[in-house]
C-alpha positions in Angstrom: 17.5 17.4 1.9 14.5 16.7 0.0 14.8 13.8 -2.7 12.7 13.6 -5.4 11.5 10.5 -7.0 8.9 10.2 -10.0 5.7 8.4 -8.9 5.9 6.0 -11.9 9.1 4.9 -11.0 8.3 4.2 -7.4 5.5 2.2 -8.5 7.6 0.0 -10.9 10.0 -0.3 -7.9 7.2 -1.3 -5.5 5.9 -3.8 -8.1 9.3 -5.4 -8.3 9.7 -5.5 -4.9 6.3 -7.0 -4.1 7.2 -9.9 -6.8 10.0 -11.2 -5.1 8.1 -10.8 -1.5 5.2 -12.8 -2.8 7.5 -15.2 -4.2 9.5 -15.6 -0.9 6.4 -16.0 1.2 4.9 -18.6 -1.1 1.9 -16.6 -2.4 0.7 -17.2 -5.8 0.2 -14.3 -8.3 -3.1 -13.6 -7.7 -3.2 -13.4 -4.0 -0.8 -11.3 -2.1 1.5 -8.0 -2.6 1.6 -8.1 -6.6 -2.1 -8.2 -6.8 -2.5 -5.5 -4.3 -0.1 -3.1 -6.2 -1.3 -3.9 -9.6 -4.9 -2.9 -8.3 -3.9 0.1 -6.7 -1.8 1.1 -9.7 -4.7 1.6 -11.9 -6.7 3.8 -9.7 -6.6 7.1 -7.7 -3.8 6.1 -5.1 -1.1 6.8 -7.9 -0.7 10.1 -6.2 1.0 8.6 -3.1 4.5 7.0 -2.9 3.7 3.0 -2.1 5.8 0.8 0.2 5.5 -2.4 1.3 6.7 -4.7 4.0 6.5 -8.5 4.2 2.9 -8.5 4.5 1.2 -4.7 4.1 1.0 -2.1 1.3 1.2 1.3 2.8 1.5 5.0 1.0 3.3 7.9 2.0 3.3 11.7 0.5 7.0 11.8 -0.2 9.3 9.2 -1.2 11.3 8.9 1.5 9.1 9.4 4.6 11.4 7.9 7.0 13.9 10.8 6.3 11.3 13.3 6.6 10.3 13.8 3.0 6.6 13.1 3.4 4.4 11.2 5.7 2.6 7.8 5.6 -1.0 8.4 5.0 -3.8 7.2 7.3 -4.8 3.8 5.8 -3.4 0.6 5.0 -3.7 -3.0 3.9 -2.5 -6.2 5.0 -1.8 -9.5 3.5 -4.0 -12.0 5.5 -1.8 -15.5 5.5 -4.9 -17.3 4.8 -5.0 -15.4 1.3 -7.3 -12.4 2.0 -6.6 -8.8 2.8 -7.6 -6.6 5.6 -7.8 -3.0 5.2 -7.1 -0.6 8.1 -7.8 3.1 9.3 -4.8 4.7 10.6 -1.0 4.8 10.5 0.8 1.6 10.2 3.1 2.8 12.6 0.8 4.4 15.3 -1.4 2.0 17.1 -4.1 1.2 17.4 -5.2 1.3 13.9 -8.8 0.1 13.1 -9.6 -2.5 11.0 -12.5 -1.8 8.7 -12.7 -4.3 6.1 -11.7 -8.1 5.5 -12.0 -9.5 1.9 -10.5 -12.0 -0.6 -10.4 -9.4 -3.3 -7.5 -6.9 -4.2 -9.9 -4.8 -6.0 -12.1 -4.1 -3.0 -9.4 -3.7 -0.4 -7.9 -0.9 -2.9 -11.2 0.6 -3.4 -11.8 0.6 0.3 -8.6 2.7 0.6 -9.8 5.0 -2.1 -12.7 5.5 0.0 -10.7 6.2 3.1 -8.0 8.3 1.7 -10.7 10.3 -0.7 -9.6 13.1 -2.7 -7.6 14.7 0.2 -4.1 16.2 -0.1 -2.2 14.9 2.9 0.8 17.2 2.2 
């Protein structure tokens, strides 16, 4: 059964989750998942559904990719424990993924994700 969730609601949920994760990990408000989600929400990545783990921001083409409603897209970003970000080409669940950028700026990490994913439709 396909489930639909408005993209805006998914982004609101992810921002709330990211706030809790960053707080639990002792990250400041300008470094971590909140900074990434906030930066990504202002651009072309909002066509995807965001999802996070303790240290990475990923995207999928559907709200419940783990149940077959969409698929993860082939790029993601991890939060470096030292306060930076690493952008990866490839699936977050199929290794090896290729590291393409290290930066200390969330906006740079998001710009690289947008470049890697381009205007492609991954559905």
